PDB file of N, CA, C and O in Angstrom:
ATOM      1  N   UNK A   1       0.745  -1.469   0.495  1.00  0.00           N
ATOM      2  CA  UNK A   1       0.306   0.618   0.214  1.00  0.00           C
ATOM      3  C   UNK A   1       0.702   1.183  -0.028  1.00  0.00           C
ATOM      4  O   UNK A   1       1.649   1.178   0.759  1.00  0.00           O
ATOM      5  N   UNK A   2       0.889   2.132  -0.829  1.00  0.00           N
ATOM      6  CA  UNK A   2       0.896   3.593  -1.154  1.00  0.00           C
ATOM      7  C   UNK A   2       0.823   4.780  -0.155  1.00  0.00           C
ATOM      8  O   UNK A   2      -0.105   4.778   0.654  1.00  0.00           O
ATOM      9  N   UNK A   3       1.622   5.676  -0.145  1.00  0.00           N
ATOM     10  CA  UNK A   3       0.565   6.485   0.167  1.00  0.00           C
ATOM     11  C   UNK A   3      -0.873   7.086   0.111  1.00  0.00           C
ATOM     12  O   UNK A   3      -1.815   7.277   0.879  1.00  0.00           O
ATOM     13  N   UNK A   4      -0.560   7.278  -1.160  1.00  0.00           N
ATOM     14  CA  UNK A   4      -1.230   7.275  -2.553  1.00  0.00           C
ATOM     15  C   UNK A   4      -2.740   7.358  -1.460  1.00  0.00           C
ATOM     16  O   UNK A   4      -3.292   8.444  -1.282  1.00  0.00           O
ATOM     17  N   UNK A   5      -3.389   5.765  -0.647  1.00  0.00           N
ATOM     18  CA  UNK A   5      -4.462   5.414  -0.428  1.00  0.00           C
ATOM     19  C   UNK A   5      -4.607   5.171   0.958  1.00  0.00           C
ATOM     20  O   UNK A   5      -5.608   4.718   1.513  1.00  0.00           O
ATOM     21  N   UNK A   6      -3.505   5.513   1.489  1.00  0.00           N
ATOM     22  CA  UNK A   6      -3.681   5.862   3.393  1.00  0.00           C
ATOM     23  C   UNK A   6      -4.999   7.213   3.550  1.00  0.00           C
ATOM     24  O   UNK A   6      -5.250   8.377   3.239  1.00  0.00           O
ATOM     25  N   UNK A   7      -5.600   5.864   4.360  1.00  0.00           N
ATOM     26  CA  UNK A   7      -7.281   6.375   5.002  1.00  0.00           C
ATOM     27  C   UNK A   7      -7.868   5.918   4.606  1.00  0.00           C
ATOM     28  O   UNK A   7      -8.683   5.452   5.402  1.00  0.00           O
ATOM     29  N   UNK A   8      -8.177   5.482   2.857  1.00  0.00           N
ATOM     30  CA  UNK A   8      -8.950   5.218   2.613  1.00  0.00           C
ATOM     31  C   UNK A   8      -9.557   3.695   2.285  1.00  0.00           C
ATOM     32  O   UNK A   8      -8.927   2.642   2.387  1.00  0.00           O
ATOM     33  N   UNK A   9     -11.329   3.899   1.747  1.00  0.00           N
ATOM     34  CA  UNK A   9     -11.736   2.380   2.962  1.00  0.00           C
ATOM     35  C   UNK A   9     -11.861   1.536   1.249  1.00  0.00           C
ATOM     36  O   UNK A   9     -12.246   2.091   0.219  1.00  0.00           O
ATOM     37  N   UNK A  10     -11.287  -0.301   1.429  1.00  0.00           N
ATOM     38  CA  UNK A  10     -11.710  -0.505  -0.064  1.00  0.00           C
ATOM     39  C   UNK A  10     -13.256  -0.683  -0.353  1.00  0.00           C
ATOM     40  O   UNK A  10     -14.165  -0.694   0.477  1.00  0.00           O
ATOM     41  N   UNK A  11     -13.364  -0.860  -2.146  1.00  0.00           N
ATOM     42  CA  UNK A  11     -14.797  -0.311  -2.661  1.00  0.00           C
ATOM     43  C   UNK A  11     -15.014  -1.460  -1.830  1.00  0.00           C
ATOM     44  O   UNK A  11     -15.418  -0.844  -0.844  1.00  0.00           O
ATOM     45  N   UNK A  12     -15.058  -2.849  -1.428  1.00  0.00           N
ATOM     46  CA  UNK A  12     -15.768  -4.115  -0.764  1.00  0.00           C
ATOM     47  C   UNK A  12     -16.630  -4.011   0.080  1.00  0.00           C
ATOM     48  O   UNK A  12     -17.802  -4.369   0.198  1.00  0.00           O
ATOM     49  N   UNK A  13     -15.619  -3.259   0.896  1.00  0.00           N
ATOM     50  CA  UNK A  13     -15.760  -3.027   2.467  1.00  0.00           C
ATOM     51  C   UNK A  13     -16.870  -1.936   2.284  1.00  0.00           C
ATOM     52  O   UNK A  13     -17.827  -2.105   3.040  1.00  0.00           O
ATOM     53  N   UNK A  14     -16.934  -1.128   1.660  1.00  0.00           N
ATOM     54  CA  UNK A  14     -17.794   0.089   2.057  1.00  0.00           C
ATOM     55  C   UNK A  14     -18.945  -0.265   1.522  1.00  0.00           C
ATOM     56  O   UNK A  14     -19.896   0.176   2.168  1.00  0.00           O
ATOM     57  N   UNK A  15     -19.427  -1.300  -0.015  1.00  0.00           N
ATOM     58  CA  UNK A  15     -19.977  -2.198  -0.523  1.00  0.00           C
ATOM     59  C   UNK A  15     -20.746  -3.066   0.534  1.00  0.00           C
ATOM     60  O   UNK A  15     -21.966  -3.050   0.694  1.00  0.00           O
ATOM     61  N   UNK A  16     -19.812  -3.848   1.251  1.00  0.00           N
ATOM     62  CA  UNK A  16     -20.811  -4.442   2.692  1.00  0.00           C
ATOM     63  C   UNK A  16     -21.244  -3.743   3.035  1.00  0.00           C
ATOM     64  O   UNK A  16     -22.447  -3.757   2.778  1.00  0.00           O
ATOM     65  N   UNK A  17     -20.622  -2.242   4.093  1.00  0.00           N
ATOM     66  CA  UNK A  17     -21.149  -1.563   4.954  1.00  0.00           C
ATOM     67  C   UNK A  17     -22.617  -0.726   4.168  1.00  0.00           C
ATOM     68  O   UNK A  17     -23.566  -0.239   4.783  1.00  0.00           O
ATOM     69  N   UNK A  18     -22.510  -0.745   3.335  1.00  0.00           N
ATOM     70  CA  UNK A  18     -23.986  -0.180   2.527  1.00  0.00           C
ATOM     71  C   UNK A  18     -25.234  -0.913   2.638  1.00  0.00           C
ATOM     72  O   UNK A  18     -26.224  -0.587   3.293  1.00  0.00           O
ATOM     73  N   UNK A  19     -25.044  -2.070   1.828  1.00  0.00           N
ATOM     74  CA  UNK A  19     -25.908  -2.968   2.258  1.00  0.00           C
ATOM     75  C   UNK A  19     -26.188  -4.104   3.510  1.00  0.00           C
ATOM     76  O   UNK A  19     -26.738  -5.201   3.599  1.00  0.00           O
ATOM     77  N   UNK A  20     -25.485  -3.180   4.400  1.00  0.00           N
ATOM     78  CA  UNK A  20     -25.624  -4.599   5.392  1.00  0.00           C
ATOM     79  C   UNK A  20     -26.819  -3.428   5.892  1.00  0.00           C
ATOM     80  O   UNK A  20     -27.994  -3.667   6.171  1.00  0.00           O
ATOM     81  N   UNK A  21     -26.115  -2.096   5.907  1.00  0.00           N
ATOM     82  CA  UNK A  21     -26.916  -1.133   6.587  1.00  0.00           C
ATOM     83  C   UNK A  21     -28.912  -0.892   5.373  1.00  0.00           C
ATOM     84  O   UNK A  21     -29.875  -0.291   5.849  1.00  0.00           O
ATOM     85  N   UNK A  22     -28.922  -1.459   4.126  1.00  0.00           N
ATOM     86  CA  UNK A  22     -29.865  -0.819   3.856  1.00  0.00           C
ATOM     87  C   UNK A  22     -30.790  -2.635   3.954  1.00  0.00           C
ATOM     88  O   UNK A  22     -31.954  -2.865   3.626  1.00  0.00           O
ATOM     89  N   UNK A  23     -30.019  -3.379   4.368  1.00  0.00           N
ATOM     90  CA  UNK A  23     -30.492  -4.542   4.601  1.00  0.00           C
ATOM     91  C   UNK A  23     -31.507  -4.088   5.924  1.00  0.00           C
ATOM     92  O   UNK A  23     -32.713  -3.865   5.814  1.00  0.00           O
ATOM     93  N   UNK A  24     -30.593  -3.997   7.385  1.00  0.00           N
ATOM     94  CA  UNK A  24     -31.219  -3.858   7.977  1.00  0.00           C
ATOM     95  C   UNK A  24     -32.254  -2.515   8.232  1.00  0.00           C
ATOM     96  O   UNK A  24     -32.858  -2.523   9.305  1.00  0.00           O
ATOM     97  N   UNK A  25     -32.517  -1.232   7.201  1.00  0.00           N
ATOM     98  CA  UNK A  25     -33.728  -0.817   7.131  1.00  0.00           C
ATOM     99  C   UNK A  25     -34.349  -1.569   6.545  1.00  0.00           C
ATOM    100  O   UNK A  25     -35.473  -1.780   7.001  1.00  0.00           O
ATOM    101  N   UNK A  26     -33.934  -2.331   5.269  1.00  0.00           N
ATOM    102  CA  UNK A  26     -35.243  -2.890   5.056  1.00  0.00           C
ATOM    103  C   UNK A  26     -36.182  -3.405   5.836  1.00  0.00           C
ATOM    104  O   UNK A  26     -37.395  -3.199   5.875  1.00  0.00           O
ATOM    105  N   UNK A  27     -35.309  -4.274   6.609  1.00  0.00           N
ATOM    106  CA  UNK A  27     -36.325  -5.713   7.640  1.00  0.00           C
ATOM    107  C   UNK A  27     -36.783  -4.997   8.325  1.00  0.00           C
ATOM    108  O   UNK A  27     -37.944  -5.325   8.572  1.00  0.00           O
ATOM    109  N   UNK A  28     -36.297  -3.604   9.098  1.00  0.00           N
ATOM    110  CA  UNK A  28     -37.306  -3.048   9.641  1.00  0.00           C
ATOM    111  C   UNK A  28     -38.530  -2.780   9.087  1.00  0.00           C
ATOM    112  O   UNK A  28     -39.579  -3.161   9.605  1.00  0.00           O
ATOM    113  N   UNK A  29     -38.449  -1.919   7.698  1.00  0.00           N
ATOM    114  CA  UNK A  29     -39.406  -1.836   7.346  1.00  0.00           C
ATOM    115  C   UNK A  29     -40.556  -2.632   6.973  1.00  0.00           C
ATOM    116  O   UNK A  29     -41.738  -2.290   7.003  1.00  0.00           O
ATOM    117  N   UNK A  30     -39.945  -3.984   6.540  1.00  0.00           N
ATOM    118  CA  UNK A  30     -40.699  -5.483   6.599  1.00  0.00           C
ATOM    119  C   UNK A  30     -41.848  -5.314   7.506  1.00  0.00           C
ATOM    120  O   UNK A  30     -43.029  -5.168   7.188  1.00  0.00           O
ATOM    121  N   UNK A  31     -41.166  -5.369   9.042  1.00  0.00           N
ATOM    122  CA  UNK A  31     -41.386  -6.089  10.323  1.00  0.00           C
ATOM    123  C   UNK A  31     -42.308  -4.657  11.047  1.00  0.00           C
ATOM    124  O   UNK A  31     -43.273  -4.743  11.807  1.00  0.00           O
ATOM    125  N   UNK A  32     -41.764  -3.602  10.618  1.00  0.00           N
ATOM    126  CA  UNK A  32     -43.542  -2.103  10.827  1.00  0.00           C
ATOM    127  C   UNK A  32     -44.696  -2.693   9.681  1.00  0.00           C
ATOM    128  O   UNK A  32     -45.923  -2.636   9.747  1.00  0.00           O
ATOM    129  N   UNK A  33     -43.947  -3.194   8.765  1.00  0.00           N
ATOM    130  CA  UNK A  33     -45.103  -3.360   7.482  1.00  0.00           C
ATOM    131  C   UNK A  33     -46.376  -4.139   8.610  1.00  0.00           C
ATOM    132  O   UNK A  33     -47.448  -3.719   9.046  1.00  0.00           O
ATOM    133  N   UNK A  34     -45.490  -5.674   8.818  1.00  0.00           N
ATOM    134  CA  UNK A  34     -46.482  -6.739   9.705  1.00  0.00           C
ATOM    135  C   UNK A  34     -46.947  -6.826  10.582  1.00  0.00           C
ATOM    136  O   UNK A  34     -47.645  -7.777  10.931  1.00  0.00           O
ATOM    137  N   UNK A  35     -46.581  -5.402  11.489  1.00  0.00           N
ATOM    138  CA  UNK A  35     -46.701  -5.148  12.604  1.00  0.00           C
ATOM    139  C   UNK A  35     -48.669  -4.331  12.072  1.00  0.00           C
ATOM    140  O   UNK A  35     -49.766  -4.489  12.608  1.00  0.00           O
ATOM    141  N   UNK A  36     -48.279  -3.600  10.965  1.00  0.00           N
ATOM    142  CA  UNK A  36     -49.129  -3.252  11.027  1.00  0.00           C
ATOM    143  C   UNK A  36     -50.305  -3.464  10.270  1.00  0.00           C
ATOM    144  O   UNK A  36     -51.451  -3.014  10.261  1.00  0.00           O
ATOM    145  N   UNK A  37     -49.481  -4.504   9.481  1.00  0.00           N
ATOM    146  CA  UNK A  37     -51.200  -5.804   8.841  1.00  0.00           C
ATOM    147  C   UNK A  37     -51.870  -5.937   9.771  1.00  0.00           C
ATOM    148  O   UNK A  37     -52.977  -5.437   9.974  1.00  0.00           O
ATOM    149  N   UNK A  38     -51.027  -6.897  10.693  1.00  0.00           N
ATOM    150  CA  UNK A  38     -50.751  -7.782  11.757  1.00  0.00           C
ATOM    151  C   UNK A  38     -52.526  -7.420  12.987  1.00  0.00           C
ATOM    152  O   UNK A  38     -53.401  -8.196  13.371  1.00  0.00           O
ATOM    153  N   UNK A  39     -52.257  -5.451  13.272  1.00  0.00           N
ATOM    154  CA  UNK A  39     -52.879  -5.088  13.879  1.00  0.00           C
ATOM    155  C   UNK A  39     -54.063  -4.449  13.390  1.00  0.00           C
ATOM    156  O   UNK A  39     -55.044  -4.345  14.125  1.00  0.00           O
ATOM    157  N   UNK A  40     -54.063  -4.053  12.327  1.00  0.00           N
ATOM    158  CA  UNK A  40     -55.501  -4.236  11.587  1.00  0.00           C
ATOM    159  C   UNK A  40     -56.144  -5.504  11.275  1.00  0.00           C
ATOM    160  O   UNK A  40     -57.308  -5.413  11.666  1.00  0.00           O
ATOM    161  N   UNK A  41     -55.954  -6.513  10.813  1.00  0.00           N
ATOM    162  CA  UNK A  41     -56.154  -7.865  10.811  1.00  0.00           C
ATOM    163  C   UNK A  41     -57.244  -7.868  11.679  1.00  0.00           C
ATOM    164  O   UNK A  41     -58.379  -7.850  11.203  1.00  0.00           O
ATOM    165  N   UNK A  42     -56.926  -7.902  13.793  1.00  0.00           N
ATOM    166  CA  UNK A  42     -56.913  -8.006  14.640  1.00  0.00           C
ATOM    167  C   UNK A  42     -58.207  -7.557  14.606  1.00  0.00           C
ATOM    168  O   UNK A  42     -59.296  -8.107  14.772  1.00  0.00           O
ATOM    169  N   UNK A  43     -57.685  -5.901  14.234  1.00  0.00           N
ATOM    170  CA  UNK A  43     -59.260  -4.512  14.448  1.00  0.00           C
ATOM    171  C   UNK A  43     -60.175  -4.786  14.032  1.00  0.00           C
ATOM    172  O   UNK A  43     -61.265  -4.361  14.414  1.00  0.00           O
ATOM    173  N   UNK A  44     -59.922  -5.856  12.808  1.00  0.00           N
ATOM    174  CA  UNK A  44     -61.560  -6.071  11.760  1.00  0.00           C
ATOM    175  C   UNK A  44     -61.671  -7.259  11.816  1.00  0.00           C
ATOM    176  O   UNK A  44     -62.393  -7.778  10.965  1.00  0.00           O
ATOM    177  N   UNK A  45     -61.040  -8.087  12.778  1.00  0.00           N
ATOM    178  CA  UNK A  45     -61.277  -9.959  13.840  1.00  0.00           C
ATOM    179  C   UNK A  45     -62.086  -9.392  14.833  1.00  0.00           C
ATOM    180  O   UNK A  45     -63.175  -9.922  15.052  1.00  0.00           O
ATOM    181  N   UNK A  46     -61.725  -8.362  15.500  1.00  0.00           N
ATOM    182  CA  UNK A  46     -62.672  -8.031  16.669  1.00  0.00           C
ATOM    183  C   UNK A  46     -63.367  -7.052  16.540  1.00  0.00           C
ATOM    184  O   UNK A  46     -63.872  -6.559  17.549  1.00  0.00           O
ATOM    185  N   UNK A  47     -63.597  -6.486  15.266  1.00  0.00           N
ATOM    186  CA  UNK A  47     -65.370  -6.049  14.876  1.00  0.00           C
ATOM    187  C   UNK A  47     -66.242  -6.888  14.439  1.00  0.00           C
ATOM    188  O   UNK A  47     -67.388  -6.864  14.889  1.00  0.00           O
ATOM    189  N   UNK A  48     -65.901  -7.681  13.591  1.00  0.00           N
ATOM    190  CA  UNK A  48     -66.455  -8.900  13.115  1.00  0.00           C
ATOM    191  C   UNK A  48     -67.106  -9.728  14.731  1.00  0.00           C
ATOM    192  O   UNK A  48     -68.328  -9.751  14.883  1.00  0.00           O
ATOM    193  N   UNK A  49     -66.454 -10.173  15.510  1.00  0.00           N
ATOM    194  CA  UNK A  49     -66.420 -10.819  17.160  1.00  0.00           C
ATOM    195  C   UNK A  49     -67.748 -10.482  17.331  1.00  0.00           C
ATOM    196  O   UNK A  49     -68.737 -11.203  17.463  1.00  0.00           O
ATOM    197  N   UNK A  50     -67.562  -8.643  17.299  1.00  0.00           N
ATOM    198  CA  UNK A  50     -68.788  -7.915  18.826  1.00  0.00           C
ATOM    199  C   UNK A  50     -69.854  -7.262  18.214  1.00  0.00           C
ATOM    200  O   UNK A  50     -70.649  -6.441  18.672  1.00  0.00           O
ATOM    201  N   UNK A  51     -69.704  -7.956  16.659  1.00  0.00           N
ATOM    202  CA  UNK A  51     -70.829  -6.824  16.091  1.00  0.00           C
ATOM    203  C   UNK A  51     -72.286  -7.766  15.873  1.00  0.00           C
ATOM    204  O   UNK A  51     -72.330  -8.991  15.976  1.00  0.00           O
ATOM    205  N   UNK A  52     -73.614  -6.740  15.502  1.00  0.00           N
ATOM    206  CA  UNK A  52     -74.343  -7.032  16.436  1.00  0.00           C
ATOM    207  C   UNK A  52     -74.485  -8.475  15.707  1.00  0.00           C
ATOM    208  O   UNK A  52     -73.495  -8.613  14.989  1.00  0.00           O
ATOM    209  N   UNK A  53     -75.690 -10.057  15.583  1.00  0.00           N
ATOM    210  CA  UNK A  53     -75.836 -11.000  14.906  1.00  0.00           C
ATOM    211  C   UNK A  53     -76.805 -10.109  13.587  1.00  0.00           C
ATOM    212  O   UNK A  53     -77.658  -9.274  13.888  1.00  0.00           O
ATOM    213  N   UNK A  54     -76.478 -10.474  12.164  1.00  0.00           N
ATOM    214  CA  UNK A  54     -77.702  -9.811  11.661  1.00  0.00           C
ATOM    215  C   UNK A  54     -79.107 -10.534  11.359  1.00  0.00           C
ATOM    216  O   UNK A  54     -79.219 -11.725  11.068  1.00  0.00           O
ATOM    217  N   UNK A  55     -79.612 -10.090  11.415  1.00  0.00           N
ATOM    218  CA  UNK A  55     -81.287  -9.961  11.442  1.00  0.00           C
ATOM    219  C   UNK A  55     -81.980 -10.153  10.349  1.00  0.00           C
ATOM    220  O   UNK A  55     -82.059  -9.363   9.409  1.00  0.00           O
ATOM    221  N   UNK A  56     -82.778 -11.764  10.492  1.00  0.00           N
ATOM    222  CA  UNK A  56     -83.181 -11.732   9.016  1.00  0.00           C
ATOM    223  C   UNK A  56     -84.443 -12.168   9.326  1.00  0.00           C
ATOM    224  O   UNK A  56     -84.646 -13.014  10.197  1.00  0.00           O
ATOM    225  N   UNK A  57     -85.569 -11.493   8.477  1.00  0.00           N
ATOM    226  CA  UNK A  57     -86.617 -12.193   8.405  1.00  0.00           C
ATOM    227  C   UNK A  57     -87.140 -13.652   7.840  1.00  0.00           C
ATOM    228  O   UNK A  57     -86.643 -14.017   6.775  1.00  0.00           O
ATOM    229  N   UNK A  58     -87.770 -14.212   8.253  1.00  0.00           N
ATOM    230  CA  UNK A  58     -88.057 -15.410   7.721  1.00  0.00           C
ATOM    231  C   UNK A  58     -90.104 -15.271   8.306  1.00  0.00           C
ATOM    232  O   UNK A  58     -90.617 -15.086   9.409  1.00  0.00           O
ATOM    233  N   UNK A  59     -90.619 -15.450   7.088  1.00  0.00           N
ATOM    234  CA  UNK A  59     -91.927 -16.155   7.745  1.00  0.00           C
ATOM    235  C   UNK A  59     -92.166 -17.820   7.750  1.00  0.00           C
ATOM    236  O   UNK A  59     -91.863 -18.934   7.321  1.00  0.00           O
ATOM    237  N   UNK A  60     -93.112 -16.841   8.762  1.00  0.00           N
ATOM    238  CA  UNK A  60     -93.649 -18.207   9.477  1.00  0.00           C
ATOM    239  C   UNK A  60     -94.151 -19.547   8.584  1.00  0.00           C
ATOM    240  O   UNK A  60     -94.550 -20.559   9.160  1.00  0.00           O
TER     241      UNK A  60
END
């Protein structure tokens, strides 16, 4: 290594660091979206379970 590259980071290391940060952000976004979707599904299920039964008009 000569003095011209002293203090520089090889591109493979930089690529690894960028990809690692990108992966972490991607995983966080996927987890967050999953939590939101789970909350929505649970809310809809609770609404369905707590709604009054449908009235059906029947003829004797």
